[in-house]
C-alpha positions as CSV (number, residue, x, y, z in Angstrom):
1,M,112.8,157.6,22.5
2,R,111.1,154.4,23.5
3,K,113.5,151.7,24.6
4,E,113.4,148.4,22.6
5,Q,111.4,145.8,24.5
6,H,113.0,142.4,25.0
7,P,111.6,139.3,26.8
8,K,113.2,138.2,30.0
9,G,115.5,135.2,29.9
10,W,114.7,132.1,31.8
11,N,117.5,132.8,34.3
12,E,116.1,136.2,35.1
13,I,112.6,134.9,35.5
14,K,113.9,132.2,37.9
15,T,115.7,134.7,40.0
16,N,112.7,137.0,40.2
17,D,110.5,134.1,41.2
18,S,112.8,133.1,43.9
19,W,112.8,136.5,45.5
20,A,109.0,136.8,45.1
21,L,108.7,133.8,47.5
22,F,109.9,135.9,50.4
23,K,107.2,138.5,49.7
24,I,104.5,135.9,49.4
25,M,105.6,134.2,52.7
26,G,105.6,137.6,54.3
27,E,102.0,138.2,53.3
28,F,101.0,134.8,54.6
29,V,102.8,135.3,58.0
30,N,101.4,138.8,58.5
31,G,97.9,137.6,57.5
32,F,97.9,134.6,59.7
33,E,99.2,136.5,62.7
34,K,96.6,139.2,62.5
35,M,93.6,137.1,61.4
36,S,94.1,134.5,64.1
37,K,93.3,137.1,66.7
38,I,90.0,138.4,65.4
39,G,87.7,135.6,66.4
40,P,84.7,134.2,64.5
41,C,83.8,136.3,61.4
42,V,81.5,136.2,58.4
43,S,82.8,137.4,55.0
44,I,80.6,139.7,52.9
45,F,81.3,139.9,49.1
46,G,79.8,142.0,46.3
47,S,80.5,144.6,43.7
48,A,82.9,147.4,44.4
49,R,80.8,149.5,41.9
50,T,77.6,149.5,44.0
51,K,76.6,153.0,45.0
52,E,75.4,154.1,48.5
53,D,71.8,154.7,47.2
54,N,71.6,151.2,45.7
55,K,69.2,148.8,47.5
56,Y,71.9,146.1,47.8
57,Y,74.3,148.6,49.5
58,Q,71.7,149.4,52.0
59,L,70.8,145.7,52.5
60,A,74.5,144.7,52.9
61,T,74.8,147.4,55.6
62,S,71.8,146.0,57.4
63,I,73.0,142.4,57.1
64,A,76.5,143.3,58.4
65,K,74.9,145.1,61.4
66,S,72.8,142.1,62.2
67,I,75.8,139.8,61.9
68,A,77.8,141.9,64.3
69,E,74.9,142.1,66.7
70,A,74.7,138.3,66.6
71,G,78.3,138.2,67.9
72,Y,80.3,137.7,64.7
73,G,82.9,140.0,63.1
74,V,82.6,141.0,59.5
75,I,85.3,140.6,56.9
76,T,85.2,142.3,53.5
77,G,87.7,143.1,50.7
78,G,88.2,146.5,52.3
79,G,87.2,148.6,49.3
80,P,84.2,150.6,48.2
81,G,80.7,149.5,47.2
82,I,79.3,146.4,48.9
83,M,82.6,146.0,50.8
84,E,82.2,149.5,52.3
85,A,78.6,148.6,53.2
86,G,79.7,145.5,55.0
87,N,82.3,147.3,57.1
88,R,79.9,150.1,57.7
89,G,77.2,147.8,59.1
90,A,79.7,146.2,61.5
91,H,81.0,149.6,62.5
92,L,77.5,150.8,63.3
93,A,76.9,147.8,65.5
94,G,80.2,148.2,67.3
95,G,81.4,144.9,66.0
96,T,84.7,143.7,64.6
97,S,85.2,145.2,61.1
98,V,88.0,143.7,59.0
99,G,89.3,144.8,55.6
100,L,91.5,142.7,53.3
101,N,92.6,145.2,50.7
102,I,94.3,144.4,47.4
103,D,96.4,146.7,45.3
104,L,94.5,147.2,42.0
105,P,94.8,149.8,39.2
106,F,91.1,150.8,39.6
107,E,88.1,150.4,41.9
108,Q,90.0,149.5,45.0
109,H,90.7,151.9,47.9
110,D,90.3,151.6,51.6
111,N,86.9,152.5,53.1
112,P,86.6,154.4,56.3
113,Y,84.7,151.8,58.3
114,I,87.5,149.3,58.9
115,D,88.9,149.0,62.4
116,G,92.3,150.7,62.5
117,D,94.2,147.6,63.6
118,K,92.3,145.2,61.2
119,S,93.1,146.6,57.8
120,L,95.5,144.3,55.9
121,D,97.0,145.0,52.4
122,F,97.9,142.3,49.9
123,D,99.6,142.3,46.5
124,Y,98.6,138.7,45.7
125,F,95.0,137.7,45.2
126,F,95.7,134.0,46.2
127,V,97.1,135.0,49.6
128,R,94.1,137.3,50.2
129,K,91.7,134.5,49.2
130,V,93.3,132.1,51.7
131,M,92.6,134.6,54.5
132,F,88.9,134.8,53.5
133,V,88.5,131.0,53.4
134,K,90.5,130.1,56.5
135,Y,89.0,132.7,58.9
136,S,85.4,132.9,57.8
137,Q,82.5,131.1,59.4
138,G,80.3,131.9,56.5
139,F,80.2,133.6,53.1
140,V,77.4,136.2,52.4
141,V,77.5,136.9,48.7
142,M,75.8,140.0,47.4
143,P,75.3,140.9,43.7
144,G,78.7,141.5,42.1
145,G,81.0,140.8,39.2
146,F,83.7,138.3,38.2
147,G,85.6,138.7,41.5
148,T,82.5,137.9,43.5
149,L,81.8,134.8,41.4
150,D,85.5,133.8,41.8
151,E,85.2,133.9,45.6
152,L,81.8,132.1,45.5
153,F,82.9,129.2,43.3
154,E,86.2,128.7,45.0
155,A,84.5,128.3,48.4
156,I,82.0,125.8,46.9
157,T,84.8,123.8,45.2
158,L,86.9,123.6,48.4
159,I,83.9,122.4,50.5
160,Q,82.8,120.0,47.7
161,T,86.2,118.4,47.6
162,N,86.6,118.3,51.5
163,K,89.6,120.6,51.4
164,I,88.0,122.9,54.0
165,E,85.2,122.5,56.6
166,K,81.7,123.1,55.5
167,F,80.3,126.6,56.3
168,P,77.2,128.5,55.2
169,I,77.3,130.1,51.7
170,I,74.4,132.5,51.4
171,L,73.5,134.3,48.2
172,V,71.5,137.5,48.9
173,G,69.1,138.8,46.2
174,S,66.9,136.1,44.6
175,Q,66.3,138.3,41.6
176,F,70.0,138.5,40.9
177,W,71.1,134.9,41.7
178,T,68.1,132.7,40.6
179,G,69.1,132.7,36.9
180,L,72.6,131.5,37.7
181,I,71.4,128.7,40.0
182,E,68.8,127.6,37.5
183,W,71.6,127.3,34.9
184,V,73.6,125.3,37.4
185,K,70.6,122.9,38.0
186,N,69.5,122.7,34.4
187,T,72.9,122.4,32.7
188,M,75.7,121.4,35.1
189,L,73.5,119.0,37.2
190,T,71.6,117.6,34.2
191,E,74.8,116.8,32.3
192,G,76.2,115.1,35.4
193,N,79.0,117.6,36.1
194,I,77.9,118.0,39.7
195,S,76.0,116.0,42.3
196,P,72.5,116.9,43.5
197,N,73.8,117.4,47.1
198,D,76.3,120.0,45.9
199,L,73.3,122.3,45.6
200,D,72.7,122.0,49.3
201,L,75.8,124.1,49.9
202,I,74.0,127.2,48.7
203,K,71.1,129.1,50.1
204,I,69.3,132.1,48.4
205,V,67.7,134.7,50.6
206,D,66.5,138.3,50.5
207,T,66.6,139.6,54.1
208,E,69.1,140.1,56.9
209,E,66.9,138.0,59.2
210,E,67.3,135.0,56.9
211,V,71.0,135.4,56.8
212,V,71.5,135.5,60.5
213,A,69.0,132.6,61.0
214,I,71.0,130.4,58.6
215,I,74.3,131.1,60.3
216,D,72.9,130.7,63.8
217,S,71.2,127.4,62.9
218,F,74.3,126.0,61.2
219,Y,76.5,126.7,64.2
220,K,74.0,125.5,66.9
221,G,75.9,122.8,68.8
222,R,79.0,123.3,66.6
223,S,82.4,124.7,67.6
224,L,83.8,127.7,65.8
225,S,87.3,127.5,64.5
226,P,89.5,128.3,61.5
227,N,88.5,126.1,58.5
228,F,91.9,124.4,58.0
């Protein structure tokens, strides 16, 4: 027999929230301690649903391999699809391969290409997102869904508002991304909701050579360090 449901009282909610703070702090401490040791990395984002035979999976693998060969580590969300491709490319090049996993009811599971000592698990999206932003020297954004767009626009917002240091944001796949960027130009920019120089934060490319060239050019003569 189903038990009658009842809403939590404010006192119960307040108590649960207070205890949750310790878990949140624990995730931050563990993440900061591990991520501070990995060195300069580039994050690769994209759909968890992308299959191995998809052209973007194969391109993400090549991009990650080139990034690792250029001396950077690779950070992904640690799951399947484009995340797996990113870790796979770094693994193939013998580079640093980091996975920031999140506990989800579907899609997410560890991929086998993450370094054994560089797989972190998170319950909170916002803690995980801090790790991506703080320890990435660039974002490479492959075709994906809402989660991919969330990471993309948060990075743009934080750079636009000077909350973090500027770093390269590279969209891979002109066929996929051009429509979105045209809407940003023709609607957001036209109506005055963003500034023209905000568009300079984003580059659209189609090859791994272009990705590495943008990252190398950006950091020529610059020091590499966490973003805040």
